[in-house]
N, C-alpha and C positions, 0 to 999 in steps of 0.2 A: 566837672563840666563836660559836655559832649565834645566830640572831635571838632565840630564846626566852630567851637569857641563861644557859642551863645549860651545864655543861661538855660539850665534844665527846665523844661516845661512841666508844671505841676499837673498831675492827673485831673481829668475833668471831674469836678465834684458837684455838678449841677444835679438838680432833681431828676432830670431826664437821664443822665448817666447812671445815677443810682437806681433808677427804675429799670433801665436796660439790664443792669447787673442782677437785679432781683428776678426779672423775668427769666434770665438764663439759669439762675440757681434753682428756682422753682421748677422750671422745665426739666432739669436734670434729676430731680429728686425721685428716688425709687419708692418713697413712701406714699406717693400720690398717684391716683388713677388718672392718667393723662388721656381721657377718652375723647377729648376735643382739643386740637392744637391751640386754640385761642385762650384756653383756660388759664395758662400761666400768666399771660398778659392781664387778663381780667383780675386774677388774684392779686398780682403785684399792684395794679392801679387801685384796687379796693384798699389794700394795706397802706399805700401812700396817702390816699385820701383820709383814712383814719388817723394816720400819724400827724398830719398837718391840719386836720380839721376843716378842709375845704376840698372842692372837686378838683380832679386832675385836669388841668387845661394846658394849652401850649405855653402860656405865660408862666405857669408853675414849673413846667419842665425846664424852662430857660433859667429859672432862679436857683439860688442856693438855699438849702435848708439850714435852719439854725442848728446848733449842736444838739439841743434836746430833741428836735424833730428828727434829726438824722439817727440819733440813738434809738428813738422809739421805732422808727421805720426798720432799722436793721434788726432790732430785737424781734419785731413782728415777722419779718421775713424768715429769720432763723426758726421761729416756731412753725411757720408754714412749711418750710423745707423738711422739718422733722415729721410732718404729716398732720399737724393740728388743723382742724377745719377753720376756715375764715370766720364763721359765725362765732366759734368759741373764742377766737382771738379778739374779735370786736366786742363780744358779749351780747350780741343781738343779731336778729335776722329781720329783714324787711319782707313782709308777706302780705300781699294784697292791700298795701297802704298802711299796714300796722307794723310798728317796731316791736317785735317780740323778744323778750329777754331769753337767753339760753344759759344753761348751767351744766356743770359736770354732773353726771349721774342721770341726766334726762336726754332723750334722743333729740338731736338737732333737726328741726324741720328742713325739708327740701323744697326748693322753689318749684320743683316738678309737681308737688302736691297742689299747686294752684289750680291745675286742671281738675283734680278731684273736687276741690272747693267749688269751682265754677259749675260742675255737673250737679252737685248737691244743691247749690243755691237756685239753679234753674228749675229743678224739680220742686223745691219748696215753694217757689213763686207761682208755680202752676196749680198748686193745691188751693182749695177754697176752705173758708172757715178757719177754725183753729189749726195751727200748723206746729209740728214737732219734728226736730231732727236730733239724732244721736250719733256722736263720734266715739267709737270704741278704740281703745289703746291710743288715747288722745295725745299722750306726750306732753308738750308744752302748750297744747290747745289750739294750734293754728286753724284746724278745720272747724271746730266748734265755734271759735271766735269769728271766723269768716262768715259762717252761716248766720250767727246772731247779729253781726254788724250789718249784713246786707239784707236780712229779712227781720227787721226789728220787732215785728209782731209775732215772731215764732218763738216757741219754747225750745231751747236748745240745751242738750246735756253732753258733757264730755266725761268719759269714764276711763280710768286707768288703774292698774293694780299697784302702781307706785305712789306712795304718799308724797315723795319729793316732787314728782311730776304734777300732782294735783295742787300742791302749794304754789308751784310756779304758774300753773294755769290761772289760779285765782289772782295772783299778782299781775299777770298779763292782762286779765280782764279789767282789773281796777285801773291800771295804767291807760288802757284804751277807752275807759269810760263805758264799757259794755255791761249792761245789767240783766240781759235776758239769757245769758249763758250760765249754766249751773254745772258744778264739777263735784264728782264723788270718787273716792277710792272704791274700786270695784273689780272683782274678778269677772270679766266680761259683763253680763247684764245683771249680775246679782244685786247690785245696789240701785238699779233703775226703779223709780217709783212704780208700784204695781198698777196704779191708776192709768198708766200710759199703755198698758197692754192692749194691743189691737188698734192703737191710734197713732203710731209712729209713721210719719211720711217718708223719712229718709234715714237710713243707716249708712254711715261711712266707716271705713276701716283701712288704714295703711298698716297691714300686719307685719310682724317680724318674719319675713318669708324666706330667709336663708336657711337651707337645710343644715342640720346639725353638723354633718360631715364636711360642709363647705366653708365653715367659719374660718378655718386656718388658711384658706387661700384668698381671703378678702384683702384688699389693699390696706396698708397700715393706717391710713387716714380714717378708715372705718373701723377696722378690727381693734385698734388700740385706743380709740377715743369715744366709742359708743358703748353703753352698757350691754352686756352679753344678751340679756333677755329682751332687748329692743331690736336685736338682729335676728334671733331665731326663737321659735317656739319649742325647740327641742325635738321636733319631728324630723323624719328623714326626707319629707318632701316640702316642708315649710308651710303647709296649708292647714295645720291643725286648728288655729284660731278662726280661719275662714270657714272650716267645716262647722265649728261650734256656733258661730254667729249665724250662718245660713240656716242651721237646724232650728234656731230660736226665732229667726226673723219672720218666718211664716206665721207665727202667732202674735208677734209684737207689732208687725206692720199693719197699717190700714189696707183694706183692699185697694190695689193699685199702687201701694207704697213700694219704694225701691231700696235695694241694698246695693251700695257702690263699693268696689274694692280696688285700691291702687296696688298694682302687682307688677313683678318683673315680667317682661315680654315672654320669656321662656316658660312662664307658668300660666299664660293666658288660657290655653285650652283646658288645662286641668282645673283652673278656677271656674271656667264656664261650666264644665261637667259637674263640679261640686255644687254650684248654685242650682243647676237643673235637678240634680239628685235630691236636693233638699225640698223641691217642690216649687221653686221660683220659675216664673215664665218670662218670655220675651228676653232671654239672655242675650246680651250684646256687648260690644266693646267700643271704646273711644280711643283714638290715636292722638298724640300730641303733634306739635308743629313739625317735628322731625319724622313723622310717620310711624312712630313707635307706639304700640299698644300700651296704655298706662292704666286705664280704668275699665273694669269689667262690671256689668250691672245685671241685675235680675229683679223682676217685679212680682209682688204677691198677686195672684190672679184675683180678679174682681168677683 
């Protein structure tokens, strides 16, 4: 008993206290890229919501978790502290109103790619007549599915060299009830139907743009949990796939069609130069809400 003679007070075991402890542990983890201070809180609240199956509210924070809920939450937090991405822990990612499954061996989509999806959808909607969009290196299919969902009369293709990725794309399409998105295993455009040559309205690509020599300095949450070939194309500047697609785009795009590239800010100028060198015109860039360049675009001349 303490010196004051009263009963020893049990540690606070409310959901709020457990949440505060999780925020601190995630915030200290050297495996995570803490590029924004609020991310540790966001991560912890996401995991708590997953563990208990309901949103994090003030009432939840005042309550005590059941023993199974607490065990689930603490196990999830331990995985996050080790660097495992939230989407892998949860098994899914919310992307433009779609719940997309994620799996080991397939790149986890980033919410930042919603800007690329918005740009592609806007351009598809402006086109008249038959419309076609193609996402290259599609991964689990978020961009192809977003285009197909928001422009239901468009013919959309998602291409990826990974068979596991294409299987996951097709499962995500079935779960979302999307029928105008088609997926093929393909090295770049090799498996794209030849009848589409000269008729594509939009190409999108979120390439593996990390230079080969920089893989080792990536945060563990990326380096240890994403397939190597979804992070780098093996080149020294990270733009080999962009060069390949830009060279092909001028013959596959309709006159006035657009190629859109999601890229790291530090590669924006090189990406712009790559698109110009391939013969694309009106090369420009779009910044996100934080003022960071995310998407570079180029258009096939009319």
